[in-house]
Every structure is written in C-alpha cells, then in structure tokens.
VOBA-1610 file (N, C-alpha, C; in pm, whole numbers, padded with zeros to 5 digits, always signed):
BEGIN
Met+06982+09359-05221Met+06895+09475-05198Met+06778+09434-05109Glu+06740+09523-05020Glu+06631+09492-04927Glu+06505+09564-04971Tyr+06393+09490-04981Tyr+06267+09548-05027Tyr+06171+09564-04910Glu+06078+09658-04925Glu+05993+09700-04814Glu+05913+09585-04754Gly+05843+09506-04840Gly+05760+09398-04788Gly+05839+09298-04707Ala+05955+09259-04759Ala+06040+09163-04689Ala+06093+09223-04559Arg+06125+09351-04561Arg+06180+09416-04441Arg+06079+09415-04328Ile+05950+09437-04360Ile+05846+09442-04257Ile+05815+09303-04202Leu+05802+09205-04291Leu+05758+09072-04249Leu+05869+08987-04189Ala+05987+08997-04244Ala+06093+08901-04212Ala+06129+08893-04063Pro+06149+09005-03990Pro+06194+08994-03850Pro+06101+08911-03762Met+05970+08933-03771Met+05875+08859-03688Met+05874+08711-03725Val+05869+08682-03857Val+05863+08544-03901Val+05992+08471-03866Arg+06104+08537-03884Arg+06232+08474-03850Arg+06240+08440-03702Asp+06188+08530-03618Asp+06191+08503-03474Asp+06107+08380-03440Ile+05991+08368-03504Ile+05905+08251-03481Ile+05976+08124-03524Leu+06034+08125-03643Leu+06098+08004-03696Leu+06220+07965-03613Lys+06298+08062-03572Lys+06417+08030-03491Lys+06377+07973-03355Thr+06268+08025-03299Thr+06219+07972-03172Thr+06174+07828-03187Leu+06102+07800-03295Leu+06058+07663-03321Leu+06177+07569-03342Arg+06272+07613-03419Arg+06390+07530-03447Arg+06470+07503-03320Arg+06472+07601-03232Arg+06550+07590-03109Arg+06484+07495-03009Asn+06351+07486-03013Asn+06280+07410-02910Asn+06219+07278-02957Leu+06221+07251-03086Leu+06162+07128-03138Leu+06267+07040-03204Gln+06256+06913-03181Gln+06344+06817-03248Gln+06273+06760-03371Leu+06209+06849-03445Leu+06133+06810-03564Leu+06165+06905-03678Pro+06149+06858-03801Pro+06167+06949-03915Pro+06062+07060-03910Val+06100+07179-03947Val+06010+07294-03947Val+05999+07349-04089Ser+05875+07361-04135Ser+05850+07420-04266Ser+05772+07550-04248Cys+05751+07621-04357Cys+05684+07750-04350Cys+05603+07769-04477Lys+05493+07843-04467Lys+05413+07875-04584Lys+05391+08025-04593Ile+05404+08078-04714Ile+05385+08221-04738Ile+05293+08239-04858Arg+05244+08361-04875Arg+05177+08403-04997Arg+05269+08496-05075Leu+05236+08513-05201Leu+05312+08608-05282Leu+05291+08749-05228Leu+05393+08830-05234Leu+05381+08972-05202Leu+05356+09049-05332Asp+05315+09173-05319Asp+05281+09251-05438Asp+05399+09264-05535Asp+05518+09281-05480Asp+05639+09292-05562Asp+05711+09157-05562Pro+05734+09096-05679Pro+05804+08967-05683Pro+05939+08970-05614Arg+06006+09085-05616Arg+06137+09094-05550Arg+06123+09082-05399Asp+06012+09136-05345Asp+05985+09120-05202Asp+05965+08973-05167Thr+05892+08902-05252Thr+05865+08760-05226Thr+05994+08681-05222Val+06081+08705-05319Val+06209+08633-05325Val+06295+08666-05204Glu+06300+08794-05168Glu+06382+08834-05054Glu+06331+08771-04924Leu+06199+08769-04907Leu+06141+08706-04788Leu+06173+08558-04786Ala+06157+08492-04899Ala+06185+08348-04906Ala+06330+08318-04871Arg+06422+08401-04916Arg+06563+08380-04885Arg+06591+08396-04735Arg+06529+08495-04676Arg+06548+08516-04532Arg+06492+08400-04451Leu+06379+08347-04494Leu+06319+08234-04423Leu+06402+08108-04440Ser+06455+08086-04558Ser+06537+07967-04580Ser+06664+07971-04495Ala+06711+08092-04465Ala+06831+08106-04382Ala+06805+08065-04237Cys+06678+08051-04200Cys+06644+08008-04064Cys+06653+07856-04047Gly+06684+07784-04154Gly+06699+07640-04143Gly+06573+07560-04166Ile+06476+07619-04235Ile+06353+07544-04261Ile+06380+07429-04359Cys+06299+07324-04349Cys+06319+07208-04435Cys+06247+07223-04569Ala+06146+07309-04576Ala+06073+07330-04700Ala+05993+07460-04687Leu+05957+07517-04802Leu+05880+07641-04804Leu+05762+07623-04898Ala+05640+07640-04846Ala+05520+07636-04929Ala+05487+07778-04974Val+05450+07792-05101Val+05419+07924-05156Val+05281+07919-05220His+05190+08002-05167His+05057+08014-05227His+05064+08118-05337Gly+05005+08085-05452Gly+05018+08170-05570Gly+04926+08290-05576Arg+04881+08341-05462Arg+04802+08464-05459Arg+04855+08554-05348Thr+04828+08681-05358Thr+04859+08773-05249Thr+04746+08766-05146Thr+04765+08829-05033Thr+04662+08827-04928Thr+04537+08902-04972Gln+04549+08996-05066Gln+04434+09072-05111Gln+04352+08998-05216Gln+04409+08899-05281Gln+04339+08831-05389Gln+04243+08726-05334Arg+04133+08707-05405Arg+04030+08612-05367Arg+04045+08483-05447Pro+03984+08372-05400Pro+03994+08245-05472Pro+03942+08251-05616Ser+03853+08346-05644Ser+03800+08358-05781Ser+03905+08409-05879Gln+04011+08469-05827Gln+04119+08516-05912Gln+04222+08404-05930Pro+04273+08385-06052Pro+04365+08274-06077Pro+04496+08289-05998Ala+04546+08177-05950Ala+04675+08177-05880Ala+04787+08197-05981Ser+04893+08264-05938Ser+05007+08290-06025Ser+05112+08180-06006Trp+05108+08080-06093Trp+05212+07978-06089Trp+05345+08036-06135Glu+05340+08143-06213Glu+05462+08210-06256Glu+05534+08270-06136Gly+05457+08325-06040Gly+05518+08380-05920Gly+05584+08272-05836Ile+05523+08153-05832Ile+05584+08041-05760Ile+05713+07999-05831Lys+05710+07998-05963Lys+05828+07960-06041Lys+05946+08053-06010Thr+05917+08181-05992Thr+06023+08277-05960Thr+06091+08242-05829Val+06013+08201-05729Val+06071+08162-05601Val+06153+08034-05617Val+06102+07938-05692Val+06174+07812-05713Val+06311+07837-05776Ser+06314+07920-05877Ser+06441+07946-05946Ser+06538+08027-05862Ser+06487+08100-05764Ser+06573+08184-05679Ser+06631+08108-05560Leu+06569+07994-05523Leu+06616+07915-05409Leu+06634+07770-05452Pro+06737+07740-05529Pro+06754+07604-05581Pro+06777+07498-05474Gly+06823+07538-05358Gly+06852+07439-05255Gly+06739+07414-05158Val+06625+07481-05175Val+06513+07468-05081Val+06394+07402-05152Pro+06338+07293-05098Pro+06219+07234-05158Pro+06101+07332-05150Ile+06044+07366-05264Ile+05931+07457-05269Ile+05803+07377-05297Ile+05701+07401-05214Ile+05571+07334-05228Ile+05473+07435-05288Ala+05419+07403-05405Ala+05327+07494-05474Ala+05185+07475-05423Asn+05112+07586-05407Asn+04975+07584-05359Asn+04894+07689-05436Gly+04770+07651-05470Gly+04682+07744-05540Gly+04632+07688-05672Asp+04498+07675-05684Asp+04432+07625-05806Asp+04470+07481-05839Leu+04484+07398-05737Leu+04505+07255-05758Leu+04372+07185-05733Leu+04299+07157-05840Leu+04161+07110-05829Leu+04137+06976-05895Ser+04243+06910-05939Ser+04231+06776-05997Ser+04363+06702-05975Tyr+04360+06571-05996Tyr+04482+06492-05978Tyr+04590+06538-06076Gly+04551+06568-06198Gly+04648+06609-06298Gly+04713+06744-06273Asp+04648+06829-06190Asp+04703+06961-06163Asp+04837+06953-06090Ala+04858+06848-06010Ala+04984+06834-05939Ala+05101+06820-06037Glu+05082+06737-06138Glu+05188+06718-06237Glu+05207+06844-06322Arg+05098+06913-06350Arg+05108+07035-06430Arg+05185+07144-06356Val+05155+07162-06226Val+05224+07268-06154Val+05372+07234-06135Arg+05403+07107-06119Arg+05544+07068-06109Arg+05617+07094-06241Ser+05548+07067-06350Ser+05609+07088-06481Ser+05630+07237-06510Glu+05533+07320-06470Glu+05539+07462-06503Glu+05627+07543-06409Thr+05642+07498-06284Thr+05717+07578-06186Thr+05848+07515-06143Gly+05860+07384-06157Gly+05979+07316-06107Gly+05973+07290-05958Cys+05855+07302-05897Cys+05841+07283-05752Cys+05867+07137-05714Ala+05893+07117-05587Ala+05922+06981-05538Ala+05794+06904-05505Ala+05687+06973-05472Ala+05562+06907-05433Ala+05446+07003-05451Ala+05325+06949-05439Ala+05204+07030-05454Ala+05118+07015-05329Met+05053+07123-05291Met+04966+07125-05173Met+04823+07154-05216Tyr+04730+07062-05180Tyr+04589+07079-05213Tyr+04514+07139-05094Ala+04410+07217-05124Ala+04327+07274-05018Ala+04180+07259-05055Arg+04125+07354-05131Arg+03982+07349-05163Arg+03945+07222-05241Gly+04030+07181-05333Gly+03999+07061-05411Gly+03979+06939-05325Ala+04062+06925-05220Ala+04049+06811-05128Ala+03929+06826-05037Met+03896+06948-05002Met+03781+06972-04915Met+03650+06943-04989Trp+03644+06976-05117Trp+03522+06957-05195Trp+03501+06810-05233Asn+03608+06739-05259Asn+03597+06596-05293Asn+03733+06532-05269Ala+03744+06455-05160Ala+03873+06400-05118Ala+03930+06299-05216Ser+03848+06250-05309Ser+03901+06156-05409Ser+03980+06227-05518Val+04006+06356-05499Val+04091+06430-05591Val+04229+06367-05604Phe+04269+06285-05505Phe+04402+06224-05507Phe+04406+06091-05583Arg+04295+06047-05639Arg+04292+05922-05715Arg+04344+05944-05857Pro+04446+05866-05899Pro+04493+05878-06037Pro+04384+05846-06139Gln+04288+05762-06101Gln+04182+05722-06193Gln+04073+05828-06208Gly+04077+05933-06128Gly+03975+06037-06136Gly+03883+06037-06015Phe+03791+06129-06013Phe+03701+06146-05899Phe+03603+06030-05884Leu+03576+05994-05759Leu+03463+05906-05728Leu+03336+05989-05729Pro+03219+05924-05749Pro+03093+06000-05738Pro+03084+06068-05602Leu+03034+06190-05601Leu+03032+06269-05478Leu+02952+06202-05368Asp+02839+06136-05401Asp+02760+06074-05294Asp+02836+05960-05227Glu+02920+05890-05302Glu+03001+05785-05242Glu+03103+05843-05144Val+03164+05953-05184Val+03261+06020-05096Val+03192+06071-04970Gln+03074+06128-04985Gln+03002+06181-04869Gln+02959+06070-04773Arg+02916+05956-04826Arg+02878+05844-04739Arg+02999+05792-04663Asp+03112+05775-04733Asp+03233+05726-04666Asp+03280+05825-04559Tyr+03265+05953-04590Tyr+03305+06054-04491Tyr+03219+06046-04366Val+03087+06031-04384Val+02998+06022-04268Val+03029+05897-04186Arg+03056+05785-04252Arg+03094+05664-04179Arg+03218+05687-04092Leu+03320+05747-04151Leu+03443+05773-04076Leu+03418+05870-03961Ala+03337+05973-03986Ala+03308+06071-03882Ala+03237+06005-03763Leu+03143+05915-03792Leu+03072+05846-03684Leu+03162+05747-03613Arg+03245+05678-03689Arg+03334+05579-03629Arg+03429+05643-03530Trp+03481+05760-03563Trp+03579+05826-03478Trp+03517+05936-03392Asp+03383+05935-03381Asp+03313+06025-03291Asp+03346+06172-03319Asn+03348+06206-03448Asn+03370+06346-03485Asn+03251+06430-03442Ala+03274+06552-03401Ala+03166+06641-03358Ala+03066+06661-03473Leu+02938+06646-03444Leu+02835+06657-03548Leu+02840+06791-03621Pro+02855+06906-03553Pro+02860+07033-03627Pro+02975+07036-03728Asn+03089+06977-03691Asn+03202+06974-03784Asn+03173+06884-03903Thr+03110+06768-03877Thr+03074+06677-03986Thr+02979+06746-04084Lys+02879+06813-04031Lys+02783+06882-04117Lys+02850+06997-04192Tyr+02941+07066-04127Tyr+03012+07175-04194Tyr+03086+07123-04317Cys+03156+07012-04301Cys+03232+06957-04414Cys+03139+06910-04526Leu+03026+06849-04490Leu+02929+06808-04592Leu+02876+06929-04669Lys+02852+07038-04598Lys+02801+07158-04663Lys+02907+07222-04752Glu+03034+07212-04712Glu+03140+07261-04800Glu+03144+07181-04929Met+03125+07049-04920Met+03118+06966-05040Met+03000+07007-05127Ala+02886+07032-05064Ala+02765+07069-05137Ala+02781+07203-05208Asp+02859+07293-05148Asp+02872+07429-05201Asp+02986+07444-05301Ala+03050+07336-05342Ala+03156+07344-05442Ala+03102+07410-05569Pro+03180+07492-05636Pro+03131+07559-05757Pro+03096+07461-05868Val+03003+07499-05950Val+02953+07411-06056Val+03064+07362-06150Pro+03162+07444-06187Pro+03265+07394-06280Pro+03355+07285-06220Phe+03357+07269-06089Phe+03445+07171-06025Phe+03401+07030-06063Ala+03493+06953-06124Ala+03457+06821-06176Ala+03414+06725-06066Gly+03469+06737-05946Gly+03436+06646-05837Gly+03300+06671-05775Arg+03229+06771-05821Arg+03096+06803-05767Arg+02989+06708-05821Arg+03018+06635-05927Arg+02917+06557-05997Arg+02914+06412-05949Gly+02803+06348-05979Gly+02798+06203-05964Gly+02721+06154-05845Gly+02629+06059-05870Gly+02559+05991-05763Gly+02423+06049-05735Pro+02319+05966-05733Pro+02183+06015-05708Pro+02161+06063-05565Arg+02248+06025-05473Arg+02228+06063-05332Arg+02320+06176-05287Ser+02388+06239-05379Ser+02483+06342-05341Ser+02410+06466-05288Leu+02469+06529-05187Leu+02421+06657-05135Leu+02491+06766-05215Val+02416+06835-05300Val+02475+06932-05392Val+02395+07061-05388Gly+02465+07173-05394Gly+02401+07303-05405Gly+02325+07345-05281His+02235+07442-05299His+02160+07497-05186His+02075+07390-05118Glu+02009+07306-05196Glu+01924+07202-05137Glu+02006+07105-05052Gly+02124+07068-05101Gly+02210+06980-05023Gly+02257+07045-04895Asn+02289+07174-04902Asn+02332+07248-04783Asn+02221+07251-04679Val+02099+07280-04723Val+01985+07287-04631Val+01956+07150-04570Ala+01964+07045-04651Ala+01938+06910-04600Ala+02038+06873-04491Ala+02165+06905-04510Ala+02266+06876-04408Ala+02240+06958-04282Thr+02199+07082-04299Thr+02170+07168-04184Thr+02059+07112-04098Arg+01957+07053-04160Arg+01840+07005-04088Arg+01863+06872-04015Ala+01974+06805-04043Ala+02004+06679-03974Ala+02055+06712-03834Lys+01968+06703-03734Lys+01999+06750-03599Lys+02073+06648-03513Asp+02084+06523-03560Asp+02158+06423-03483Asp+02212+06318-03578Ala+02291+06225-03525Ala+02356+06124-03608Ala+02255+06035-03678Arg+02144+06006-03610Arg+02041+05920-03671Arg+01984+05983-03796Leu+01952+06112-03789Leu+01897+06182-03904Leu+02001+06197-04016Leu+02127+06213-03976Leu+02233+06224-04076Leu+02249+06092-04152Cys+02243+05981-04080Cys+02251+05850-04146Cys+02134+05830-04242Ala+02014+05868-04197Ala+01896+05854-04283Ala+01911+05939-04408Leu+01966+06057-04392Leu+01986+06147-04506Leu+02078+06086-04611Met+02179+06013-04564Met+02277+05954-04656Met+02239+05811-04697Gly+02126+05758-04644Gly+02087+05621-04677Gly+02173+05517-04609Leu+02215+05545-04485Leu+02301+05454-04410Leu+02227+05399-04288Gly+02267+05278-04244Gly+02217+05225-04119Gly+02266+05308-04003Thr+02195+05303-03891Thr+02229+05387-03777Thr+02324+05322-03678Glu+02362+05197-03703Glu+02454+05126-03616Glu+02576+05083-03695Pro+02695+05074-03629Pro+02815+05027-03699Pro+02789+04892-03763Pro+02837+04868-03883Pro+02929+04950-03963Pro+02859+05050-04053Tyr+02737+05092-04021Tyr+02663+05192-04098Tyr+02649+05149-04245Glu+02586+05033-04262Glu+02576+04974-04396Glu+02491+05061-04488Asp+02517+05046-04616Asp+02446+05120-04719Asp+02307+05059-04739Leu+02202+05136-04716Leu+02065+05087-04728Leu+02005+05112-04866Gly+02079+05178-04953Gly+02033+05197-05089Gly+01964+05329-05114Asp+01941+05355-05243Asp+01883+05482-05284Asp+01742+05502-05228Ala+01663+05393-05221Ala+01525+05407-05176Ala+01517+05460-05033Ala+01602+05408-04945Ala+01601+05452-04805Ala+01638+05600-04796Cys+01732+05642-04877Cys+01774+05782-04877Cys+01662+05871-04926Ala+01595+05830-05035Ala+01486+05909-05091Ala+01372+05925-04991Thr+01342+05818-04917Thr+01235+05823-04817Thr+01268+05924-04708Ala+01393+05922-04662Ala+01434+06014-04555Ala+01429+06159-04601Arg+01459+06184-04728Arg+01465+06322-04775Arg+01327+06380-04806Thr+01230+06293-04826Thr+01095+06342-04857Thr+01000+06334-04739Ala+01041+06266-04629Ala+00954+06253-04512Ala+00941+06387-04441Pro+00821+06417-04383Pro+00805+06541-04307Pro+00887+06537-04180Ala+00921+06653-04131Ala+01001+06662-04008Ala+00926+06600-03891Ala+00997+06520-03810Ala+00935+06453-03696Ala+00914+06550-03582Ala+00814+06521-03500Ala+00789+06604-03382Ala+00900+06581-03281Pro+00932+06680-03197Pro+01035+06663-03096Pro+01006+06546-03005Ala+01110+06479-02960Ala+01094+06363-02872Ala+01031+06407-02740Gly+00938+06321-02687Gly+00878+06347-02557Gly+00753+06431-02561Gly+00698+06459-02680Gly+00576+06540-02684Gly+00540+06575-02825Ser+00427+06640-02839Ser+00380+06678-02972Ser+00452+06803-03018Ala+00437+06830-03147Ala+00500+06948-03203Ala+00446+07074-03134Lys+00527+07174-03122Lys+00489+07298-03056Lys+00384+07372-03139Ala+00281+07419-03072Ala+00175+07488-03143Ala+00227+07615-03207Lys+00174+07645-03323Lys+00216+07765-03394Lys+00168+07887-03318Gln+00257+07984-03296Gln+00223+08103-03221Gln+00172+08211-03316Pro+00077+08293-03271Pro+00026+08401-03357Pro+00132+08510-03371Pro+00124+08589-03477Pro+00217+08701-03492Pro+00206+08797-03375Lys+00318+08860-03337Lys+00317+08952-03224Lys+00222+09069-03248Arg+00215+09116-03372Arg+00127+09230-03401Arg-00019+09193-03376Ala-00057+09070-03417Ala-00195+09027-03397Ala-00227+09018-03248Ala-00132+08964-03170Ala-00156+08952-03026Ala-00172+09090-02963Gly-00092+09187-03008Gly-00100+09323-02954Gly-00232+09389-02986Gln-00283+09365-03108Gln-00411+09423-03144Gln-00525+09363-03062Ala-00519+09231-03036Ala-00622+09165-02956Ala-00625+09223-02815Lys-00508+09249-02757Lys-00503+09307-02623Lys-00565+09446-02623Ala-00532+09523-02730Ala-00584+09660-02736Ala-00736+09660-02747Ser-00790+09563-02823Ser-00936+09558-02837Ser-01003+09525-02704Arg-00942+09437-02625Arg-00999+09405-02495Arg-00994+09526-02402Ala-00886+09603-02412Ala-00873+09722-02327Ala-00978+09826-02362Ala-01022+09829-02490Ala-01124+09927-02532Ala-01265+09879-02505Gly-01279+09760-02446Gly-01411+09710-02412Gly-01482+09637-02522Val-01411+09594-02624Val-01473+09520-02733Val-01493+09376-02688Pro-01613+09323-02693Pro-01636+09185-02648Pro-01569+09086-02739Ala-01514+08980-02682Ala-01448+08875-02761Ala-01552+08787-02825Pro-01541+08761-02955Pro-01637+08673-03023Pro-01629+08531-02969Ala-01732+08452-03002Ala-01732+08312-02960Ala-01614+08240-03021Gly-01552+08153-02941Gly-01435+08079-02989Gly-01306+08153-02967Ala-01312+08270-02905Ala-01190+08347-02885Ala-01094+08278-02793Ala-01145+08192-02706Ala-01056+08120-02615Ala-00964+08026-02691Ala-01010+07979-02807Ala-00930+07884-02884Ala-00844+07953-02987Glu-00885+08073-03028Glu-00812+08141-03134Glu-00788+08286-03094His-00684+08346-03153His-00662+08489-03138His-00740+08559-03248Val-00829+08649-03211Val-00909+08720-03310Val-00854+08860-03324Val-00826+08899-03447Val-00771+09032-03473Val-00884+09127-03506Val-00895+09234-03431Val-00997+09336-03455Val-00928+09458-03513Pro-00966+09503-03632Pro-00904+09624-03687Pro-00924+09742-03594Leu-00821+09822-03575Leu-00827+09932-03480Leu-00797+10063-03550Lys-00851+10170-03491Lys-00824+10303-03544Lys-00794+10395-03427Arg-00698+10481-03446Arg-00662+10577-03342Arg-00720+10713-03375Lys-00788+10774-03275Lys-00844+10908-03294Lys-00734+11010-03267Arg-00693+11079-03372Arg-00583+11174-03358Arg-00636+11313-03318Asp-00546+11403-03291Asp-00583+11540-03261Asp-00653+11602-03380Glu-00736+11698-03356Glu-00811+11762-03463Glu-00716+11824-03563Gly-00746+11806-03690Gly-00662+11862-03794Gly-00566+11763-03854Glu-00546+11644-03790Glu-00458+11542-03842Glu-00538+11436-03915Asp-00475+11373-04014Asp-00540+11264-04082Asp-00546+11144-03990Thr-00648+11059-04010Thr-00658+10935-03935Thr-00635+10818-04028His-00573+10711-03975His-00552+10590-04054His-00539+10473-03958Glu-00553+10352-04012Glu-00545+10233-03927Glu-00402+10212-03879Glu-00387+10182-03753Glu-00259+10145-03699Glu-00278+10069-03570Ser-00172+10023-03510Ser-00183+09937-03393Ser-00200+10013-03263Gly-00198+10148-03265Gly-00222+10224-03143Gly-00098+10249-03063Arg-00072+10372-03022Arg+00044+10408-02942Arg+00000+10497-02828Ala+00086+10519-02729Ala+00055+10604-02614Ala+00023+10745-02661Gly-00078+10805-02599Gly-00112+10942-02634Gly-00236+10953-02720Gly-00293+10842-02767Gly-00411+10845-02852Gly-00518+10754-02795Gln-00642+10779-02832Gln-00750+10696-02784Gln-00777+10585-02884Ile-00779+10460-02838Ile-00799+10345-02925Ile-00948+10319-02942Gln-00990+10307-03069Gln-01129+10277-03096Gln-01136+10169-03203Pro-01235+10081-03193Pro-01253+09984-03301Pro-01309+10053-03424Thr-01273+10003-03540Thr-01326+10060-03664Thr-01472+10022-03679Ala-01539+10100-03756Ala-01682+10075-03778Ala-01700+09951-03864
//
C-alpha cells in the first residue's frame, strides 16, 4: 500500500540517491526523520533501500518536533523490524556513552549517531565517562589553533558548549570551564587568538601550554585593553543631548564656561499655538524654540 507522505517524498529522494550511486564509486547512505504516520516512514525507508543505499539513518523525531520533545526510539524500532537487510543507524537523544548501548538494545539498530551530545562535550565517546568541560574546551582550542580553524567558528563551538542545558552531565567540571551566559559572553569578547588563549589559560605560542588556573582567572578579571595603535575611543554623548545643545545655540543661548570640553544640555521648551498645552521636548519644525526659565 502506498501512503501519502512516502508518495510525496520518495520520487525526489530516489532521484538524488540514484544519481549519486551512478556517479560515485563510494558507498551511499541516507538519513531521514520519522513521518507523522509510521506506515509512511516504513514505506519511505523501503523505497530508499531499493536504491542500493548501504545504510539508513533514522532520526527519532518528525520535522515539526523540537529537541525539547523526546525522540521516539519506538519509531526507529519499527523501521528496523521492517527492513531486516538494511543497517539502520539510530539518532536522537544520545547524550551519554551508555545511550548508544541502550538504543541498540531497545531498537535493534546497527549503530548510533550522536549530534548535540558530541557538540556539547566531545568526551561523550569515552567509556569511562565525561572529562571535565574545561579540559575539553582547552584541548579544542589547541586543536583549532594548530589547524588554523577560523576564529568565529572556534568561538561558535565554545559557545555551543557553554550553552548546553543544565541537566546535561557533560556540562560540569573544571574551574576554568566556559558555562552558561557568562561563558558565552566571555567567548564572544575574545576578539583574537591571543585573547582566546588568555581566556582559557593557555600560552599564545605552540604547543599552547597550560598556564594554570591563576593565569586564566587574571585574564577573565582584567579590564578590556585599549585598541592597538592608540587610546580608547572617547565616549560620545547621547544623540538627544547633542541635538538639544545645537538647538540652544540656534536660539542664542550663550554656552557656559567649559562648553568646549563638554556637551552642556539646556532644557528646552517649545511655544505652541494658543490653546494647546506646553511641555518640555526637543523641538520640531513649526514651533519656536525657547530655553526654559
């Protein structure tokens, strides 16, 4: 029997897979999400397997579901039991080393695919359990610098680690870890590799040796340095204040002593047409600007 979801998706996907198989001398795999109707999912999986794929990955959520909703390992199990000759790779809610064995036990899948768990703490693959997050972050920064990874990408990954949800076990550990909003902001403010190394307590030259907790603490509490080649940019006055100062000069109000060094704000009042209320404002076309008494 042919189901609606499979009927719509299958022709396009099959054409892509057949084209890849025809032009590549490599194994071709495919990944899908569950469809709303389990029968649609099974029918789609069967059609894809007929294209000669070597394996099929199945994510345990539909496209409408969010990561906060639990993945359906039962839906993955249905696909596994319907395609005994195709290796099925389970994906969804794999957040610890032990989850791989659990999903294999519950679904009968051939393998497990990690996503968010590996992004939040790559030591998720250790049988012994998670390494402290700050150790993982330091090792990641060393590798990123060694292989000349783009700084925005390095910072993005650090911020993803910092933003891992509180229940995630790999989020914990280490006095130098970048965690939560503060960790995200700290990574954002590291404008170059030197500042990033200081943030993590690392030396700035290969092999980027560990300088210890004290060096990291100093870098995180130090005030922001002035831009290279000059002093910090002077703070600019608010635009509204500057506009009021201009208006006062236009009305003939003399500038007080020291006005050359500072912007002086003079309260202004607009004289409205007779019968209207008057109130303080910055002055607009059509009214006469006067200083307040």
